[in-house]
N, C-alpha and C positions, 0 to 999 in steps of 0.2 A: 382649083381642084375639082374633079368631076364629082357628080352626085354619087357615083359608084364608089369612088375612093373614100368619099366622106362617110358614106354608110358603113363601109368596111372598117374604117377607123373607129367609128362609134361602137360597132359590134365588138371589136377587139378590146376596146376600153372597158366595155361592160363585162366581157369575159374575165379580164384581169381583175376587175373589182370583185366579181363573184368568187374567183379563186382566193383572193386575199381575204374576203369575208369568211370563207370556209376555213382557211388557215387560222384566222383569229378565233373562230368558234371552237376549233379543235384545241388551240392553246388555252382558251378559257376553261374548257371542259377538263383538260388535263390538270390545270391549276386547282380547280375545285376538287378533283379527285385526290390530289396531294394533300390539300388542306383537310379534307375529310379523313384521310388515312392518318395524318399526323394527330388529328384530334382524337381518333380512336386509340392510337398508341399512347397519347397523353393520359386519356381516361384509364386505360389498362395499367399504365405505369403508376398513376395515382392510386388506383385500387390496390395494385400490388404493394405499393409503399404503405398504404393504410393497413393492409393485411399483415405486412411484416412488422409494422409498429405495434399492432395488436398482439402478435405473437410474442414480441420482445417484452411488451408490458406485462404479459401474463407469465413470462418465464422468470423463475426465481433468480435473484441476483446471485453472483458467484459465491459470495460469502454466506448467503442463506443456504445454498446447496452444500457448502463445505461443512455445515452443521451435521449433515447426514453422511459425510464421507467416512471412510475407514479411519479409525483412530490409530495413528502410529506414534508410540511414545519414544521420545529421544532416549538414548543411553544416558546414564547418570541421573536418572529421575526415579522417583518412587511415589507411593501413595496412589489414591484413586485417579485414574486417567493420566498418571505420570506428571501431575502438576506440583508435586513437592520437589523442589530443586534446592538441595543443600550441598554446599561445597566447603571443603576445608579439612584441617587436620583433625583426626579422631580425638586427639588430646585436648582440643579446645572445648572448654566447658560451656561457654556462652555462644549464642547464635544471634547475629545481627540480621534482622529481616528487613529487606529493602523492597519497597513498593515503587515501581517505576513504569512510566509509559514511554515507549520509544520516541514519540514525537514531542514529548514534554520539554519545553525550553529551560525550565527551572532544573529539571533532571540533568540536562546538558551542562548547565552552569555549575551544578553541584559536582558533577564528574570532573569538569575542567579545573575546579578549584580545590576540591577535597578528595577527589578520586585517588590520587597518588598516596595520600595518607591512609585511606581506607585499605588500599592494596598492601601497603607496607605492614600495617597492623594485622591484616589477614594472613599475610605470608609468615608473620612472626608467631602465628598461632594464638593470638589474643581472642579470636572468635571465629566461628564458622559464618558463612554467609548463606542466607536463604533468600532466593529471588522470587518475587511475585510480580508477574507482568500484567500491565493494564492496557486497554485499548480504547478507553472512553473518549479520547480526543478525536478519534475517527467519527464519533457521533456528534460531538459538539462543534467540530470544525468542518465536518464532512470529509470523506475520503476513506482510504484503506491502508495508509502507510503504517499505522501502529500495528495492525493485524499482520501485515506482510512482513514487517521487520521482526515482530515477535516470532513468526514462523521461521524466519531465517536464523534467529537466535537459537531456536530449537535445533536447527540443522547444525549450528556451531556446537551446541551442547552435546550433540550426538558424536562429535569428533572428540571433544574433551572439555572438562570444566575450565581448563586454562584457556582454550580457544574461545569458549563462551565469554569469559570475562574480558579477554583482550578485544574481542569483536564488539562487545557492548561499549567498551571505552572508545573504540574507533567510531562507532555510530554517534556517540555523544560529543565527539571532538569538534573543536571550532571549525576545522576544515571541512568536515562532512555533514555535520548536523544542520538541516535546513531550518528556515523560519517555520514556525508552527503552522502557518497558513499555506505553506508550500509542501504539497504532498509527494515529496521526492521518493520516500521510502516505498511507495506503491510500485516502483519500477524495479523489477528483479535485477536488471543489468546494473543499476546503481548500487544495490545491496551487494552484488558480487564485486563491484569495483572497490567498495569499502573493505570487503573481506580480503581482497588481495593485499591489503596492508598488514594482515595477520599471517605470520609464517606458516602456521598449521593449516590455514585455509587457502593460501595462495595457490591457484591452479588446482585446487582439490576437486577433482571431477565428481566425486560422490556428494560433496557439499553443494556444489553448483547445481547438480541434478536435482537434489532435494529442494533447493530454492526455486528453481524453474518449474518443477512439477508440483509444488505445493505439498510436499510430503507431510509437513508438520502444520498445515493450515488448521486442521481439526484440533490438533493439540493446542495451538495458539488460542483458539476460541474457548477451549476448556480452561486454559490458564486464565483467560480474561474473566471467566465465570468465577474462578477462585478469588480473584481480586474483588469482583462485584459483591461477593458474599462476605468479604473481610470486614466491612464496616468502615474501611478507610475511604476518605472522601477526596483526597488529592494526592498528587505526586510532586516531588519525592516525599515519601514518608519512611522513617526509620524507626524500628522497634527492637527492643531487647527485653525479654521476659514479659512481654505483653505491654510494656510501657514505651511511650514515644521518646525518642532522643530529639531534643529541641534546642533552639538558640536561647539566648538569655531572656528573650521575651516569653518563652514557654509555650509558643504556639506553632511556629514553623520549624522545619528541619534546619539543622545547623549548616549555614552556608559559608562558613569560614573554617579554616583549620583550627583556629583557637577555640571556636564554639564547639566544633566536633570533638576535639580532645577533652574539653571540659565535660561535655555530655556523655562521652564514652567512659571516661574515668568513673563518673557517678554510676553509670549503668553496670559496669563491671564489678563495682563494690556491692551493688544492690542484690 
């Protein structure tokens, strides 16, 4: 190879090396720019996330806001804020007051065991029923199912007392009542699913709209206040003429048909 060709080859090699170094430098610069851009986006996203979290933390919870919502009283109620719910024949001289929390497993057990007897005696005109709804299990177990179910019961009561009682029975049924730690009643679609087992509520657009829109949410909170002021500490609690109906032990609600019949007979005589 001549010296000329050798020199030309070296020059070409140096040129290729220079071009390659420039390309590498450009790639490195572009990579750094991408990393910087992504870092900025990440910082902004984090800042935005923090800002959103702060806003949400300072935003009142839904049920806190519901306290100041417009109070809509269901039909078939009376008293202050519509929290007096009394049903039954006008000829019935006595009133059985029932204190219940929708999420209460013992209330569900009572309904499944004694509920049919209560309904039979109620239909026979032995007593009226006054319902007082509680929501304390939402606090002790965390959640909102008691409040949401109570609001849905208000929507059922607005349809009719019969629809209310049938819906309450359905909510407490073995098929639909969840474990107390499972907050299924917070889901409007689940409450509507249960309501579809009640003829007066099945496909009832007005009822479903009230559940979805929380029409009776404020009423549910007012009803819960009524329970809190009653002095009753647990559910289910049954009272007649201000006195508790209890089992043979004298402390708890009667959880068998026999115990209920004995307690009721005594209360009706009193």
